[in-house]
C-alpha positions in Angstrom: 0.2 0.4 -0.1 1.8 3.6 -0.8 2.9 5.3 1.8 0.7 8.4 2.2 -1.8 7.0 -0.3 -1.3 9.4 -3.0 -2.3 12.1 -1.2 -5.9 11.2 -0.5 -8.7 13.6 -1.0 -10.1 10.9 -0.5 -7.9 8.5 -2.1 -10.2 8.4 -5.6 -11.6 11.6 -7.2 -14.2 9.4 -8.6 -15.7 8.8 -4.9 -18.8 10.7 -4.6 -19.7 9.9 -1.3 -17.6 11.5 2.0 -15.9 9.2 4.4 -17.1 8.5 7.5 -15.4 8.5 11.0 -15.6 7.4 14.6 -18.0 8.9 17.0 -16.4 10.9 20.2 -14.1 8.9 21.5 -13.1 10.6 24.6 -17.0 11.8 25.8 -17.6 7.5 25.1 -14.7 6.4 27.2 -15.9 8.8 30.1 -19.5 9.1 30.2 -20.7 6.0 28.3 -17.5 3.7 29.6 -16.9 5.1 33.2 -12.9 5.4 32.5 -10.4 8.2 33.9 -9.2 10.1 31.0 -6.2 12.2 32.5 -5.9 15.1 30.8 -8.5 13.7 28.0 -5.3 11.4 27.0 -6.6 8.4 25.2 -3.6 7.3 24.0 -2.5 6.2 28.0 -5.2 3.5 27.1 -2.1 1.6 25.3 -0.6 1.0 28.4 -2.6 -1.9 29.2 -4.1 -5.0 27.4 -7.0 -4.4 28.7 -7.3 -0.5 27.7 -6.1 -1.5 24.7 -8.7 -3.8 24.4 -10.9 -0.9 24.7 -9.6 1.3 22.1 -9.5 -1.6 19.6 -13.4 -2.6 20.4 -14.3 1.0 20.1 -12.2 1.6 16.5 -13.3 -2.0 15.3 -17.2 -1.2 15.8 -17.0 1.8 13.4 -14.4 -0.4 10.8 -17.4 -2.9 11.2 -20.1 -0.2 10.7 -18.1 1.0 7.3 -17.9 -2.3 6.0 -21.4 -3.5 6.3 -22.3 0.0 4.3 -19.3 -0.6 2.0 -18.1 3.1 2.4 -14.8 4.5 3.5 -14.0 5.6 7.2 -11.1 7.5 8.6 -9.7 7.0 12.0 -7.5 9.1 13.7 -4.6 7.7 16.6 -6.2 8.3 20.4 -2.9 10.7 20.3 -4.5 14.1 20.3 -2.3 14.5 23.5 1.0 12.2 22.8 2.9 15.6 22.5 5.5 16.9 24.8 3.8 19.1 27.7 0.9 16.9 28.0 3.1 13.9 28.1 5.2 15.8 30.7 2.2 15.8 32.6 1.5 12.0 32.5 4.9 11.0 33.3 5.9 10.4 29.5 9.4 11.1 27.9 10.5 11.7 24.7 11.1 8.1 23.6 7.6 6.9 25.8 5.7 9.6 23.4 7.5 8.3 20.7 6.9 4.6 21.6 2.7 5.4 22.3 2.5 7.5 19.0 4.2 4.3 16.9 1.6 1.8 19.0 -1.0 3.6 18.1 -0.6 3.8 14.9 0.8 0.1 14.5 -2.7 -0.7 16.1 -4.9 0.7 13.3 -2.9 -1.1 11.0 -3.4 -4.3 12.4 -7.2 -2.9 12.8 -6.9 -2.1 8.6 -5.8 -5.5 7.8 -8.8 -7.1 9.1 -11.7 -5.0 8.1 -10.5 -3.0 5.0 -12.1 -4.0 1.5 -12.1 -2.4 -1.5 -15.4 -1.1 -1.3 -14.9 0.2 2.4 -11.3 1.8 2.6 -9.6 2.7 6.0 -7.7 5.8 6.1 -5.4 5.9 9.1 -4.6 9.2 10.5 -2.1 10.3 12.9 -4.2 12.8 15.5 -2.0 15.8 16.6 -3.7 18.5 19.4 -2.6 22.1 20.0 0.1 22.8 22.9 -2.3 24.6 25.2 -6.0 24.0 25.7 -8.0 23.1 22.7 -10.8 25.4 23.3 -9.2 28.2 25.2 -5.8 29.7 24.3 -5.0 31.7 27.1 -1.6 31.6 25.7 -1.3 31.8 21.9 1.8 29.7 20.0 3.2 31.4 17.7 4.1 29.6 14.3 8.3 29.0 15.1 7.4 27.7 18.4 4.8 25.5 17.1 7.2 24.0 14.0 9.5 23.4 16.6 7.2 21.9 19.3 4.8 19.8 17.3 8.0 18.4 15.3 9.0 15.4 17.2 5.1 14.2 16.8 5.5 15.0 13.4 8.2 13.4 12.3 7.4 10.1 14.3 4.0 10.1 12.2 6.0 10.2 8.9 8.5 7.0 9.6 5.4 5.2 10.5 2.7 3.7 7.5 0.4 6.7 9.2 -1.3 7.9 5.6 -2.0 11.7 6.6 -2.1 13.5 9.9 -5.0 15.7 11.3 -4.3 18.5 13.3 -7.4 18.9 15.9 -9.2 21.7 17.6 -6.8 24.2 16.8 -7.6 28.0 18.2 -5.7 29.9 16.3 -4.0 30.3 12.5 -0.3 30.7 13.7 -0.1 26.9 15.7 -1.7 25.5 12.3 0.6 27.2 10.2 3.8 25.8 12.4 2.2 22.4 12.5 1.9 22.6 8.7 5.3 23.9 8.1 6.9 21.0 10.3 4.7 18.5 8.1 5.9 19.8 4.9 9.4 19.6 6.0 8.9 15.9 6.2 6.7 15.4 3.5 3.8 14.3 5.0 0.3 15.4 4.2 -1.7 17.5 7.2 -5.2 18.6 7.4 -5.8 21.8 10.3 -8.8 21.3 11.8 -10.2 24.3 13.7 -12.8 24.6 16.5 -15.0 27.4 15.7 -17.3 28.7 19.0 -20.8 29.6 18.5 -20.4 33.0 16.9 -18.2 30.8 13.9 -15.3 32.3 14.7 -11.9 30.6 16.1 -11.3 31.2 19.8 -8.5 33.2 19.4 -11.4 35.5 17.3 -10.1 35.0 14.0 -12.7 34.3 11.1 -12.2 30.7 9.7 -11.0 32.5 6.4 -8.6 34.4 7.8 -6.5 31.5 9.5 -7.3 29.4 6.0 -5.5 32.2 4.4 -2.6 32.7 6.6 -1.5 28.8 6.5 -2.2 28.8 3.1 -0.5 32.2 1.9 2.7 31.0 3.4 2.8 27.3 2.3 1.7 27.3 -1.4 -1.7 25.9 -0.4 -0.1 22.4 1.1 -2.8 21.2 3.2 -4.9 18.8 0.9 -8.2 20.5 2.5 -9.3 21.7 6.1 -11.4 20.6 8.8 -13.8 21.8 11.2 -14.4 19.8 14.0 -16.0 20.3 17.9 -18.8 22.5 16.7 -22.3 22.2 16.3 -23.6 22.8 12.8 -26.1 25.8 13.9 -22.4 27.3 14.8 -20.7 27.5 11.3 -23.4 27.1 9.2 -23.4 30.5 8.6 -19.4 30.5 8.0 -20.0 28.2 5.1 -22.7 30.0 3.4 -20.5 32.8 3.2 -18.4 30.9 0.4 -15.7 32.5 -1.5 -12.0 30.7 -2.5 -11.0 30.1 1.3 -14.2 28.5 2.7 -14.0 26.2 -0.2 -11.0 24.9 1.3 -12.7 23.6 3.8 -13.6 19.9 2.9 -14.3 17.8 6.3 -16.3 18.0 9.2 -16.3 16.3 12.6 -19.4 18.1 14.3 -20.4 17.7 17.9 -23.6 16.3 19.1 -24.7 19.2 21.3 -24.9 22.5 20.0 -23.7 23.8 23.6 -20.7 26.0 23.6 -17.4 24.7 24.6 -17.7 26.6 28.3 -21.4 25.0 29.2 -19.7 21.6 27.8 -16.5 22.0 30.1 -18.9 22.5 32.7 -21.4 19.6 31.8 -21.8 17.0 34.7 -23.8 14.6 32.0 -23.2 14.0 28.3 -25.6 16.1 26.2 -25.7 13.7 23.4 -28.6 15.8 21.5 -30.7 14.5 18.7 -29.0 12.2 16.4 -31.4 12.3 13.5 -31.6 16.1 13.5 -27.7 16.0 13.3 -27.7 14.0 10.6 -30.1 16.4 8.6 -28.0 19.3 9.4 -24.9 17.7 8.1 -26.8 16.8 5.2 -27.4 20.0 4.7 -23.8 21.4 5.0 -23.1 18.8 2.6 -24.9 20.9 -0.3 -22.7 23.8 0.9 -20.0 21.9 0.6 -20.2 20.0 -2.5 -17.0 18.5 -2.7 -16.7 17.1 1.0 -14.6 14.3 2.0 -14.9 13.4 5.5 -18.3 13.9 7.6 -18.2 12.8 11.2 -18.3 12.6 14.5 -16.5 14.8 17.8 -18.0 15.3 21.5 -21.1 13.5 22.1 -21.7 11.3 19.2 -21.5 7.5 18.5 -22.6 5.2 16.2 -26.6 6.8 16.1 -25.0 10.5 14.9 -22.5 8.5 12.8 -25.3 6.2 10.8 -27.8 9.8 10.6 -24.7 11.8 9.0 -23.5 9.2 6.7 -27.5 8.6 5.4 -27.9 12.9 5.1 -24.7 13.1 3.2 -24.7 10.3 0.9 -25.2 10.3 -2.9 -24.5 13.7 -3.6 -22.2 13.4 -6.9 
């Protein structure tokens, strides 16, 4: 299988229906399975056979769903927190983090060997997250700092059989640019994924178009596409409606089940699952605004019900 799978989206221009993803990993483990994830770090589960089994069962259930329906699926490694600052909080030094990132890729490679079919290709994405809080950028990370900080994790994925990198829940454009520069330096495709507040802006206050412009203008449009994640469609539909060449670079969405703000979700003690069917309809409406949508999946609070509804509403657009 060619490394980086020939620059994606998503594997073939002849495919008209978007890939699905898994649902909300962290919220599933914490709220539905009652697991403890220090600092929301799911990669720590790989340290035990029991934890590895939990991850396998989670991913396999979605891979089976994709295979049964004959649709492509993108699965991210559980490594959103597997970088230096978060690793230090969790007791991981640099070699331990490298092992954890590679172990996460290896698990998905084994899962792909078992579940992938020609009708249901499985893309493996190495997941990285922001240096700071994924929702509240108390200290914005500059471009040079971001490139230096994220280089180790990005280089680890580039040496593996990962197909691409997803940089999730990004809060400002400068950090996204540093991540993309680090990925370009080692030749691996990277998809920056911005989280948006209820007003449709990044937590930094930037518009989505401005953040995309910052990255694209400095890198010659290096990312194959951009993504929005960890937001509800009601928060960003108006942004997509504005259109334009910058917004047209958004070709993937991973939506929250709840339409609550990040602040409300951070303070919630129970899981807001929203309405799966309504969420599916809203993503279906988004797919009309994004005719080249390549990924439509779930983020916080979503599970198989939401993913089935999202897929059902977004297929057959070609």
